[in-house]
C-alpha positions in Angstrom: 0.0 0.0 0.0 2.9 2.3 0.5 3.2 5.2 2.9 0.3 7.1 4.5 -0.8 10.1 2.5 -0.7 12.3 5.7 3.0 13.0 6.5 4.0 13.8 10.1 7.5 15.0 11.2 8.4 15.0 14.9 11.6 16.7 16.2 10.4 16.7 19.8 12.0 14.9 22.7 10.0 12.6 24.9 10.7 13.2 28.6 10.2 10.5 31.2 9.1 11.8 34.6 10.0 9.8 37.7 12.8 7.4 38.5 13.6 4.8 35.9 14.4 1.2 36.5 18.0 0.2 36.7 18.1 -0.9 33.0 16.9 2.5 31.8 19.5 4.9 30.4 19.9 8.6 31.0 17.8 10.8 28.7 19.7 12.7 26.0 17.8 15.9 25.2 20.3 17.3 22.7 18.6 18.1 19.4 21.1 16.0 17.4 20.4 13.9 14.4 18.1 11.1 15.5 16.6 7.9 14.2 14.3 7.5 11.1 11.1 5.6 11.6 9.0 4.3 8.7 5.5 2.7 9.0 5.5 0.2 6.1 2.7 -1.6 4.2 0.5 -3.4 6.7 0.3 -7.2 6.5 -0.8 -7.6 10.1 -4.3 -6.7 11.5 -5.6 -5.2 14.6 -7.8 -6.9 17.2 -11.4 -5.6 17.1 -10.6 -2.3 15.4 -14.0 -1.0 14.3 -13.9 0.8 11.0 -17.5 1.8 10.1 -19.3 -1.5 10.0 -16.1 -3.4 9.4 -14.2 -5.2 12.2 -10.5 -5.6 11.7 -8.2 -8.0 13.6 -4.6 -7.7 14.8 -1.5 -9.8 15.1 1.7 -8.7 16.7 3.5 -5.9 14.8 6.8 -6.7 13.2 9.6 -4.1 13.9 13.0 -4.0 12.1 15.8 -2.2 13.9 18.8 -1.2 11.6 21.6 -0.3 14.0 25.3 -0.6 13.0 26.2 -1.4 16.6 24.6 -2.3 19.8 24.3 0.7 22.1 21.8 2.2 24.6 19.5 3.5 21.9 19.4 0.1 20.2 18.7 -1.6 23.6 16.0 1.0 24.4 14.0 0.0 21.3 14.6 -3.7 21.9 13.2 -3.4 25.4 10.3 -1.2 24.2 9.4 -3.8 21.6 9.4 -6.6 24.2 7.3 -4.5 26.5 4.8 -3.7 23.7 4.7 -7.4 22.7 6.0 -6.6 19.2 8.1 -8.9 17.2 11.6 -7.4 16.7 14.4 -8.1 14.3 17.8 -6.4 14.4 20.1 -5.8 11.4 23.7 -4.5 11.6 24.3 -3.9 7.8 22.3 -2.6 4.9 22.5 -6.0 3.2 21.2 -7.8 6.2 18.4 -5.2 6.6 17.3 -5.6 3.0 17.3 -9.4 3.2 15.3 -9.4 6.4 12.8 -6.8 5.1 12.3 -8.7 1.8 11.5 -11.8 3.9 9.1 -10.3 6.4 8.0 -6.8 5.2 8.0 -5.3 8.6 5.3 -2.9 9.8 7.8 -0.5 11.3 11.4 0.1 10.2 13.7 2.1 12.5 17.1 3.1 11.0 20.0 4.6 13.0 20.8 7.9 11.2 23.3 9.2 13.8 26.6 7.7 12.4 26.8 8.1 8.6 30.2 6.4 8.5 28.6 3.0 8.9 26.0 3.2 6.2 23.9 5.8 4.3 20.5 5.7 6.0 18.8 7.6 3.2 20.0 5.2 0.5 18.8 2.3 2.6 15.4 4.1 2.8 15.2 4.2 -0.9 15.9 0.6 -1.3 13.4 -0.4 1.4 10.6 1.8 0.0 11.5 1.7 -3.7 11.0 5.4 -3.9 13.0 7.8 -6.1 15.5 10.1 -4.3 15.5 13.6 -5.7 18.3 16.1 -5.4 19.7 16.3 -1.9 18.5 19.2 0.2 20.8 19.8 3.1 19.4 20.6 6.6 16.0 19.5 5.5 13.6 16.7 6.2 12.4 16.5 2.6 14.9 13.8 1.6 13.6 11.7 4.5 9.9 12.3 3.5 10.7 11.5 -0.2 12.5 8.3 1.0 9.2 7.2 2.6 10.0 8.0 6.3 7.6 10.2 8.1 9.0 10.6 11.6 12.4 11.6 13.0 13.1 10.6 16.6 15.6 12.7 18.5 18.1 10.4 20.3 16.6 9.3 23.6 17.6 5.9 25.0 15.1 6.0 27.9 13.0 2.8 27.5 9.7 4.4 28.3 10.4 7.1 25.7 11.0 4.4 23.1 7.9 2.5 24.3 5.7 5.6 24.1 7.1 6.3 20.6 6.2 2.8 19.4 2.7 3.0 20.9 2.1 6.4 19.2 3.2 4.9 15.9 1.0 1.8 16.3 -2.1 3.8 17.1 -1.3 6.6 14.7 0.4 6.0 11.3 0.2 2.2 11.4 -3.5 2.1 12.2 -4.3 4.9 9.8 -2.5 3.0 7.0 -4.4 -0.2 7.9 -7.7 1.7 7.6 -6.6 3.0 4.3 -6.1 -0.5 3.1 -9.6 -1.3 4.3 -10.8 1.7 2.3 -9.2 0.2 -0.8 -11.1 -3.0 -0.3 -14.3 -1.0 0.0 -13.7 0.9 -3.2 -12.9 -2.3 -4.9 -16.3 -3.6 -3.9 -17.9 -0.3 -5.1 -16.2 -0.7 -8.4 -17.6 -4.2 -8.9 -21.1 -3.4 -7.6 -24.0 -3.6 -10.0 -25.7 -0.8 -8.2 -25.2 2.8 -9.3 -23.3 4.7 -6.6 -22.3 8.3 -6.5 -20.4 10.0 -3.6 -20.6 13.7 -2.9 -19.3 16.0 -0.2 -21.5 18.1 2.0 -21.4 20.9 -0.6 -23.0 18.5 -3.1 -19.9 18.2 -5.3 -19.5 14.8 -6.9 -16.3 13.0 -5.8 -16.9 9.5 -7.1 -19.1 7.5 -9.4 -18.7 3.7 -9.9 -18.7 2.0 -13.3 -22.3 0.8 -12.8 -23.3 4.5 -12.5 -21.5 5.3 -15.8 -23.2 2.3 -17.5 -26.7 3.1 -16.3 -26.6 6.9 -16.6 -24.6 7.1 -19.8 -22.0 9.6 -18.3 -18.3 9.2 -18.0 -16.4 9.9 -14.7 -14.7 12.9 -16.2 -18.1 14.5 -17.0 -19.2 14.3 -13.4 -16.3 14.4 -11.0 -16.0 17.9 -9.5 -19.4 19.0 -10.6 -22.2 19.9 -8.2 -25.3 17.7 -8.3 -27.4 20.6 -9.5 -25.3 20.9 -12.6 -26.3 17.3 -13.6 -29.7 17.3 -15.3 -32.4 15.9 -13.0 -36.0 15.1 -13.7 -38.7 17.7 -13.1 -40.7 15.0 -11.3 -38.7 15.6 -8.2 -40.0 18.0 -5.6 -38.2 21.4 -5.8 -36.9 21.1 -2.2 -35.8 17.5 -2.4 -32.1 18.1 -2.2 -32.6 20.5 0.8 -34.7 17.8 2.5 -32.0 15.3 2.0 -29.3 17.7 3.3 -31.4 18.6 6.3 -31.7 15.0 7.2 -28.0 14.3 6.7 -26.9 17.3 8.8 -28.8 15.7 11.7 -26.8 12.6 11.3 -29.7 10.6 10.0 -30.2 8.3 7.0 -32.5 9.5 4.3 -34.4 7.0 2.1 -36.9 7.8 -0.6 -37.8 7.9 -4.2 -35.7 10.0 -6.6 -36.2 10.6 -10.3 -32.9 10.6 -12.2 -32.3 11.6 -15.8 -30.0 9.7 -18.1 -27.6 11.5 -20.4 -30.0 10.6 -23.3 -32.9 12.1 -21.5 -34.7 8.9 -20.3 -36.2 9.1 -16.8 -35.3 6.5 -14.2 -37.3 5.7 -11.1 -34.8 5.3 -8.3 -34.8 4.0 -4.8 -32.3 6.4 -3.1 -30.3 6.1 0.1 -28.3 8.9 1.5 -26.1 8.6 4.6 -23.6 10.6 6.6 -20.1 9.3 7.2 -16.8 10.5 8.5 -15.8 13.8 6.9 -19.4 14.9 6.6 -19.7 13.4 3.1 -22.7 11.5 1.7 -22.8 8.2 0.1 -25.8 8.0 -2.2 -26.7 4.6 -3.5 -29.2 4.5 -6.3 -31.1 1.3 -7.3 -32.4 2.2 -10.7 -35.2 0.7 -12.8 -36.5 2.2 -16.0 -40.0 3.7 -15.5 -40.7 3.9 -19.2 -40.6 0.1 -19.5 -42.6 -0.3 -16.3 -40.2 -2.9 -14.9 -39.7 -1.5 -11.5 -40.4 -3.7 -8.6 -43.0 -3.0 -6.0 -41.3 -1.6 -2.9 -43.6 -2.3 0.0 -43.5 0.5 2.6 -40.7 2.2 0.7 -38.1 -0.4 1.5 -34.8 -0.5 -0.5 -34.3 -3.4 -2.9 -30.7 -4.4 -2.2 -29.0 -6.7 -4.7 -26.0 -9.0 -4.2 -22.7 -7.8 -5.6 -21.3 -9.7 -8.6 -18.2 -9.3 -10.8 -18.8 -7.2 -13.9 -18.5 -9.0 -17.2 -18.5 -12.5 -15.6 -20.7 -15.2 -17.0 -23.4 -15.4 -14.3 -25.0 -18.5 -15.7 -22.0 -20.7 -15.0 -20.6 -19.0 -11.9 -21.0 -20.8 -8.6 -21.6 -18.7 -5.5 -19.9 -19.7 -2.3 -21.4 -17.5 0.4 -19.1 -17.4 3.4 -21.7 -15.2 5.1 -24.3 -17.9 5.0 -21.9 -20.6 6.3 -21.4 -18.8 9.6 -24.8 -20.2 10.6 -23.7 -23.8 10.5 -23.9 -25.4 13.9 -23.0 -28.8 15.3 -26.4 -29.1 16.9 -28.9 -28.0 14.3 -31.9 -26.0 15.1 -34.8 -25.7 12.5 -33.5 -22.3 11.3 -29.9 -23.7 10.8 -31.4 -26.6 8.8 -33.2 -24.2 6.6 -30.0 -22.2 6.0 -28.0 -25.3 5.3 -30.6 -26.4 2.7 -30.3 -23.0 1.1 -26.5 -23.2 1.1 -26.7 -26.6 -0.7 -29.1 -25.2 -3.2 -26.7 -22.3 -4.0 -23.9 -24.7 -5.0 -25.7 -25.9 -8.1 -27.8 -22.8 -8.9 -27.3 -20.3 -11.7 -26.3 -16.8 -10.6 -29.7 -15.1 -10.5 -31.0 -17.9 -8.2 -27.9 -17.8 -6.1 -28.2 -14.1 -5.6 -31.9 -14.4 -4.6 -30.9 -17.0 -2.1 -28.2 -14.7 -0.8 -30.9 -12.1 -0.1 -33.0 -14.8 1.7 -30.0 -15.7 3.9 -29.4 -12.0 4.7 -33.0 -11.7 6.0 -32.7 -14.9 8.0 -29.6 -13.5 9.8 -31.8 -11.2 11.8 -33.4 -12.3 15.1 -36.4 -10.1 14.5 -37.8 -12.2 11.8 -41.4 -11.3 12.5 -41.1 -7.6 13.4 -42.2 -5.5 10.4 -40.4 -2.3 9.4 -42.6 0.7 9.9 -41.5 2.4 6.7 -43.6 5.5 6.1 -45.4 5.0 9.4 -42.2 6.0 11.2 -43.4 9.6 10.9 -46.7 8.8 12.7 -46.1 9.5 16.4 -49.3 7.6 17.3 -48.1 4.5 15.6 -44.6 4.9 17.0 -45.9 5.4 20.6 -48.3 2.4 20.4 -45.6 0.2 19.0 -43.1 1.4 21.5 -45.5 1.2 24.4 -47.1 -2.2 23.6 -44.2 -4.1 22.0 -41.3 -3.3 24.2 -40.5 -4.0 27.8 -38.8 -0.7 28.2 -35.3 0.2 29.5 -34.4 -0.2 33.1 -34.0 3.1 34.7 -31.7 3.4 37.7 -33.4 5.9 39.9 -34.9 6.2 43.3 -38.4 5.9 41.9 -39.5 2.4 42.8 -42.9 1.3 41.7 -43.9 -1.1 44.4 -46.5 -3.6 43.2 -48.0 -7.0 44.0 -46.2 -7.5 47.3 -49.4 -8.4 49.2 -51.0 -11.8 49.2 -53.8 -12.3 46.6 -57.2 -11.3 47.8 -59.5 -14.3 48.5 -63.0 -12.9 49.4 -65.2 -15.0 51.7 -68.5 -13.2 52.0 -69.3 -11.6 48.6 -73.0 -11.5 47.8 -72.8 -13.9 44.9 -75.2 -16.6 43.7 -74.9 -20.2 44.9 -75.6 -21.4 41.4 -77.0 -20.3 38.1 -80.5 -20.7 39.4 -79.8 -18.0 42.0 -78.8 -15.3 39.7 -81.0 -12.2 40.2 -83.6 -11.8 37.3 -82.3 -8.3 36.2 -78.8 -9.7 35.9 -80.0 -12.8 34.1 -81.9 -10.7 31.7 -78.7 -8.8 30.6 -77.1 -12.2 29.8 -79.9 -13.6 27.6 -78.0 -13.0 24.4 -74.5 -13.7 25.7 -73.9 -16.1 22.8 -74.3 -13.2 20.3 -71.3 -11.1 19.2 -73.3 -7.9 19.8 -73.7 -8.8 23.5 -73.4 -5.6 25.6 -71.0 -6.2 28.5 -71.6 -2.7 29.9 -75.2 -3.5 30.6 -74.1 -6.5 32.6 -71.4 -4.4 34.3 -74.0 -1.9 35.5 -76.5 -4.6 36.6 -74.1 -6.5 38.8 -72.2 -3.4 40.2 -69.0 -3.9 38.2 -68.6 -7.6 39.0 -69.6 -9.2 35.7 -66.9 -11.9 35.5 -68.4 -14.2 38.1 -71.9 -14.1 36.6 -70.9 -14.4 33.0 -68.3 -17.0 33.9 -70.9 -19.2 35.6 -73.1 -19.2 32.5 -70.4 -19.7 29.9 -68.5 -22.3 31.9 -71.9 -24.2 32.4 -72.6 -24.0 28.6 -69.2 -25.6 27.8 -69.5 -28.2 30.6 -66.3 -27.1 32.3 -67.3 -28.4 35.8 -68.0 -31.8 34.3 -64.6 -31.9 32.5 -62.7 -30.7 35.7 -64.8 -33.0 38.0 -65.4 -30.0 40.3 -68.6 -28.9 42.0 -70.3 -25.7 40.7 -69.7 -24.2 44.2 -65.9 -24.6 43.7 -66.1 -22.9 40.3 -68.1 -20.1 41.8 -65.5 -19.5 44.6 -62.7 -19.6 42.0 -64.5 -17.0 39.8 -65.0 -14.8 42.8 -61.3 -15.2 43.8 -60.1 -14.3 40.4 -62.5 -11.4 40.0 -61.5 -10.0 43.4 -57.9 -9.7 42.2 -58.9 -7.5 39.2 -58.6 -3.8 40.0 -61.9 -2.1 39.8 -60.1 1.2 39.9 -58.6 0.6 36.4 -60.6 2.2 33.7 -59.8 -0.6 31.2 -57.9 -3.5 32.7 -60.6 -4.6 35.1 -62.9 -7.6 35.4 -65.3 -6.1 32.8 -62.4 -6.4 30.2 -61.8 -10.0 31.4 -65.5 -10.8 31.0 -65.5 -9.3 27.6 -62.5 -11.4 26.5 -64.2 -14.5 28.0 -67.3 -13.7 26.0 -65.3 -13.3 22.7 -63.4 -16.5 23.5 -66.7 -18.4 23.9 -68.0 -16.9 20.7 -64.9 -18.0 18.7 -65.0 -21.5 20.2 -68.5 -22.0 18.7 -67.2 -21.4 15.1 -67.2 -24.5 13.0 -63.6 -24.4 11.9 -62.4 -23.8 15.5 -64.4 -26.7 16.8 -62.8 -28.9 14.2 -59.4 -27.9 15.4 -59.7 -28.1 19.2 -60.5 -30.8 21.7 -62.4 -30.2 24.9 -59.3 -29.7 27.0 -58.3 -26.9 24.6 -61.7 -25.3 25.0 -61.5 -25.5 28.8 -57.9 -24.1 28.7 -59.1 -21.2 26.4 -62.0 -20.2 28.8 -59.8 -20.3 31.9 -57.0 -18.4 30.1 -59.4 -15.7 29.0 -60.7 -15.4 32.6 -57.3 -15.0 34.2 -55.3 -13.3 31.4 -55.1 -9.9 33.1 -55.6 -10.7 36.8 -54.0 -8.2 39.1 -53.2 -5.8 36.2 -52.0 -2.5 37.7 -53.3 -0.4 34.8 -49.7 0.3 33.6 -47.7 -1.2 30.7 -44.7 -3.5 30.9 -42.5 -0.7 29.8 -43.7 1.4 32.7 -43.0 -1.3 35.3 -39.5 -1.9 33.9 -38.7 1.8 33.8 -40.0 2.2 37.4 -37.9 -0.7 38.7 -41.0 -2.5 40.0 -40.6 -5.7 42.0 -42.4 -7.7 39.2 -39.9 -6.4 36.6 -37.0 -7.5 38.7 -38.7 -10.9 39.4 -39.3 -11.6 35.8 -36.1 -10.0 34.4 -38.0 -7.3 32.4 -39.4 -10.0 30.1 -43.2 -10.5 29.7 -43.5 -9.1 33.2 -47.3 -8.7 33.4 -48.2 -11.8 31.4 -45.9 -13.9 33.6 -47.5 -12.4 36.7 -51.0 -13.0 35.5 -50.4 -16.7 34.8 -48.4 -17.3 38.0 -51.0 -15.5 40.2 -53.9 -17.3 38.7 -52.5 -20.7 39.7 -51.5 -19.3 43.2 -55.1 -18.3 43.8 -56.4 -21.6 42.5 -54.2 -24.0 44.4 -53.9 -22.0 47.7 -57.4 -22.9 48.9 -59.2 -26.2 48.3 -62.5 -24.3 48.3 -61.6 -22.7 44.9 -59.2 -25.3 43.5 -61.0 -26.2 40.3 -58.1 -28.6 39.4 -58.1 -30.6 42.6 -59.8 -33.7 41.1 -57.9 -33.8 37.9 -55.5 -36.6 36.9 -51.9 -35.4 37.2 -50.9 -35.7 33.5 -54.1 -34.1 32.3 -53.7 -31.2 34.8 -50.1 -30.6 33.5 -51.3 -30.5 29.9 -54.1 -28.1 30.8 -51.8 -25.9 32.9 -49.3 -25.7 30.1 -52.0 -24.7 27.6 -53.3 -22.0 29.9 -49.8 -20.5 30.5 -49.0 -20.5 26.8 -52.2 -18.7 25.9 -51.8 -16.0 28.6 -48.2 -15.4 27.5 -49.4 -15.1 23.9 -51.3 -11.9 24.9 -47.9 -10.2 25.2 -47.6 -7.8 22.3 -43.9 -8.1 21.7 -44.5 -11.4 19.8 -47.7 -10.2 18.1 -46.3 -10.4 14.6 -44.6 -13.7 15.2 -47.9 -15.3 16.3 -49.9 -13.8 13.4 -47.3 -14.8 10.8 -46.9 -18.3 12.0 -50.7 -18.7 12.0 -50.9 -17.5 8.4 -47.9 -19.5 7.1 -48.6 -22.7 9.0 -52.4 -22.8 8.8 -54.1 -20.3 6.4 -51.9 -20.9 3.4 -51.8 -24.7 3.6 -55.6 -24.8 4.2 -56.2 -22.6 1.1 -54.1 -24.8 -1.0 -55.8 -28.0 0.2 -59.3 -26.6 -0.2 -58.4 -25.4 -3.7 -57.5 -29.0 -4.7 -60.4 -30.5 -2.8 -58.2 -32.4 -0.4 -58.9 -33.1 3.3 -57.8 -30.4 5.8 -58.2 -32.5 8.9 -54.4 -33.2 9.3 -53.6 -29.5 9.3 -56.4 -28.6 11.7 -55.7 -31.2 14.3 -51.9 -31.4 14.4 -50.6 -30.5 18.0 -48.4 -27.6 16.8 -51.3 -26.1 14.8 -53.7 -26.5 17.7 -51.3 -24.3 19.8 -51.3 -21.7 17.0 -55.1 -21.7 16.8 -55.4 -21.2 20.6 -52.8 -18.4 20.6 -54.6 -16.6 17.8 -58.0 -17.1 19.4 -57.0 -15.4 22.7 -55.1 -12.7 21.0 -58.1 -11.8 18.8 -60.4 -12.0 21.8 -58.1 -9.8 23.9 -58.0 -6.9 21.4 -61.4 -7.3 19.7 -62.7 -3.9 20.7 -62.4 -2.4 17.2 -64.5 -5.3 15.9 -67.4 -4.7 18.3 -70.5 -2.6 17.5 -69.7 1.1 17.3 -71.1 2.1 20.7 -69.1 -0.6 22.5 -66.0 0.2 20.4 -66.2 3.9 21.4 -66.6 3.0 25.1 -63.6 0.8 25.1 -61.5 3.4 23.2 -62.3 5.9 25.9 -61.4 3.5 28.7 -58.0 2.5 27.3 -57.2 6.1 26.4 -57.9 7.2 30.0 -55.6 4.4 31.3 -52.8 5.5 29.1 -53.4 9.2 30.1 -53.1 8.2 33.7 -49.8 6.4 33.0 -48.4 9.4 31.3 -49.4 11.6 34.2 -47.7 9.3 36.7 -44.6 9.0 34.5 -44.3 12.8 34.6 -44.9 13.0 38.3 -42.2 10.4 39.0 -39.7 11.7 36.4 -39.8 8.4 34.6 -39.4 8.1 30.8 -42.7 8.8 29.1 -43.4 5.6 27.1 -46.2 7.0 24.9 -45.9 10.8 24.7 -48.8 11.2 22.4 -51.1 10.0 25.2 -51.1 13.3 26.9 -54.7 14.1 28.0 -54.3 17.7 26.9 -53.2 17.1 23.4 -54.0 13.5 22.4 -56.2 12.7 19.4 -58.1 9.6 20.3 -59.3 9.1 16.7 -55.7 9.1 15.4 -54.6 6.6 18.1 -57.5 4.2 17.2 -56.7 4.6 13.5 -53.0 3.7 14.1 -54.0 0.7 16.4 -56.4 -0.7 13.8 -54.0 -0.1 10.9 -51.0 -1.6 12.6 -52.2 -4.4 14.8 -55.9 -5.2 14.0 -56.4 -5.4 10.3 -53.9 -8.1 9.3 -54.7 -10.2 12.3 -58.4 -10.2 11.9 -58.1 -10.7 8.2 -56.2 -13.9 9.0 -58.7 -14.9 11.7 -61.7 -14.2 9.5 -60.2 -16.4 6.7 -59.9 -19.2 9.2 -63.1 -18.8 11.4 -65.4 -17.0 8.9 -66.4 -13.8 10.8 -68.2 -11.5 8.3 -70.0 -9.6 11.1 -66.8 -8.7 12.9 -65.2 -7.5 9.7 -68.2 -5.3 8.9 -68.0 -3.7 12.4 -64.3 -3.2 11.9 -64.9 -1.4 8.6 -67.6 0.8 10.1 -65.5 1.7 13.1 -62.5 2.6 11.1 -64.6 4.9 8.9 -66.0 6.5 12.0 -62.6 7.3 13.4 -61.4 8.5 10.0 -64.3 10.8 9.8 -63.5 12.4 13.2 -59.8 12.7 12.3 -60.6 14.4 8.9 -62.7 16.9 10.9 -59.6 17.6 13.1 -61.5 16.3 16.1 -59.6 14.8 19.1 -62.6 13.5 21.1 -64.5 10.2 21.2 -67.6 11.7 19.6 -68.4 14.6 17.4 -69.8 17.7 19.2 -73.6 17.8 19.4 -75.4 19.4 16.5 
């Protein structure tokens, strides 16, 4: 690689303070001719040197000392090399130095320039660096620079002075040259890339275009280098302020992605996916992925994502070339997991595939490298604060905040009531309460009428009726009185002070679960133990919910967050507490008479369903359901084949139960409009209360848009429906056939859209 382009000359003396060890020599501070030091081409690498996204690795540096005789300065550098753990060779003659250098090509060469009678140091420099020596300039450092040496060390035999000098060289010139070599590798890749790439500085002056850019755009490098972007013809389809928008984003250190219309030299218009980033030196790298609009061959880019293609050698015969992707092979493991089996199959397929197929498989492997396989990219929705806050608040566990604000929660024993005025059996339910439950098997059932009739304790009444309809007591071999006590104990541990996460929400989810269990396709999939597990999971899925999100509890340092390691905190607590309440007292232990293995199966199913209500894995559950059940079912039905195998497989039964409780848990947007509006007001109030408390306790505000003074409830509902509800219920409807729910969802979405278009922030329009 040669010498670094940045030349540094040092005439300073390094002083060592304090007493030296016995083997150190006295410091000579006389500004006499010193030693010449040259960082040479780097063949060794540095351990974990981060250079942009590249990681470079080190071996020990090789140092060549050219000293005519052994003296204190020679010994000083030898000691310093040993202390720095560098490999050191010593040569006494120019011939020996050249022979040693040709064999090892050392990283640093230090030549004794104090005694010219032994050998000509500058001549030796020329031979080592193969540089031309111009006319000699007396009393100047220029001959040394021209000979390839960029540092002059004033004689100082102190070991620590030599050691410091070596360290400065290692972390200065040597490391800089090593990074320059990495830059050469990067530019080689850019030269071979099939994507058109141009690089400009912060003043929009073009500094580089790669061959693909020349080929696609029709320009030669000489026509572009040194010109400002505005001097190169662009399409009038671009917005006038597009470049300023990009620059504004870059100045903030952010990446800009978007659509850009470029104009070829011949005048044709290109539709371009455009990426602009900031890197060291305040320059921009702009990568353009071009497709000709006029021929309408551009690919669909969902949510504005960039189509990234694999790099191939220009001019090679792709049909016969074999791809050997080292990136993919890092996934090989001795003990194979399903994902590694998939990757190994793809690797094997690449070996015998033509180039286009191999490149496509490379992109597949790149996607499989991520651990967030089911987390979608927001794309254009990133600019929507309502969506961002909902996603951030519901799909993350938050960051632990080390502060004195401790949110103490759930330290008391669960509440087990003993004297609530509840019915002994279904026959004892008061008539006005029974009347509100007459249509509990209908989707349009009004849970709020029941809530009012039974004084905010609807779970026990509705639970008794639904559990009776599904024969739960018979399956569990428990008396109805035990079931009643259990329902009372569970309901007593829901917080009636919560505006949303109270026993009315649990009763509503139980109702939705029972409704889904009656759908024909669901009944074909599940056995009775699955139905019982679903009803119990729905009943307990939010027990003892504090009215705060997981992120809040983690940020506040709650005891539950510590107990469950900031992972699925609430869901883990709901499941654990439900079984504590159940097994602590025989009077409400509905599992007491079950056979052990059947109980363990039931318990595992309940826990799995409760944990499935955690939103961090929302997209994983939905995508697995679609890919493992919906798509295979559609293919079998199209061919007239039996679907029983897919419906009844153990793995798919688990997916159905997870999807069932997830849809039941957040089915509010699919309820009749009045019920939907009421639930929207309740969840908004709970989020408002959380934001208020976060501000009082100086905690991170998880969902800033839920400020009761500024929040637009219609916008929040639109974001929730658009991001979480639509895809999930489309999949669930395709499986369970729920046209009435989808009609309600459509009506409710239009209602919220109408309010938002009128710039209204409230639940309802103002009275006429």
